[in-house]
C-alpha positions in Angstrom: 110.4 -29.5 58.8 107.5 -31.2 60.5 104.0 -30.6 59.2 101.6 -28.7 61.5 99.1 -30.9 63.4 96.3 -29.5 61.2 98.1 -30.3 58.0 98.9 -33.8 59.2 95.3 -34.5 60.2 94.0 -33.2 56.9 96.5 -35.3 55.0 95.5 -38.4 57.0 91.8 -37.7 56.4 92.4 -37.4 52.6 94.7 -40.5 52.4 92.5 -42.7 54.5 89.3 -41.5 52.8 90.8 -42.0 49.3 91.9 -45.6 50.2 88.5 -46.4 51.8 86.6 -45.1 48.7 88.8 -47.0 46.3 88.4 -50.3 48.2 84.6 -49.7 48.3 84.4 -48.9 44.6 86.8 -51.8 43.6 86.1 -54.7 46.0 88.6 -57.5 45.8 91.2 -55.6 43.8 93.6 -55.0 46.7 94.7 -57.5 49.3 96.4 -55.0 51.6 97.2 -51.3 51.9 100.5 -50.4 53.5 101.2 -46.9 54.8 104.8 -45.7 55.0 104.7 -43.3 58.0 108.0 -41.9 59.3 107.3 -41.3 63.0 105.0 -42.4 65.8 103.1 -39.2 65.8 102.1 -39.6 62.2 101.2 -43.2 62.8 98.9 -42.2 65.7 97.2 -39.6 63.5 96.6 -42.1 60.7 95.5 -44.7 63.2 93.0 -42.3 64.8 91.6 -41.3 61.4 91.2 -44.9 60.3 89.4 -45.7 63.5 87.2 -42.7 63.1 86.2 -43.5 59.5 85.6 -47.1 60.3 83.4 -46.2 63.2 81.3 -43.8 61.1 80.8 -46.7 58.6 79.4 -48.8 61.4 77.2 -46.2 63.0 
């Protein structure tokens, strides 16, 4: 069963936000974060969310 697009987007927002917050609160503790994503659609949603959160940081 595939998650609905809204659920997948919400999951990506939470996961990316949590990772971003952790790295900001604990600088230097992680060298890399690896996501295990099981299909291209999920990858694209996470990639889009990461780009969105990174651009909001800059602007």
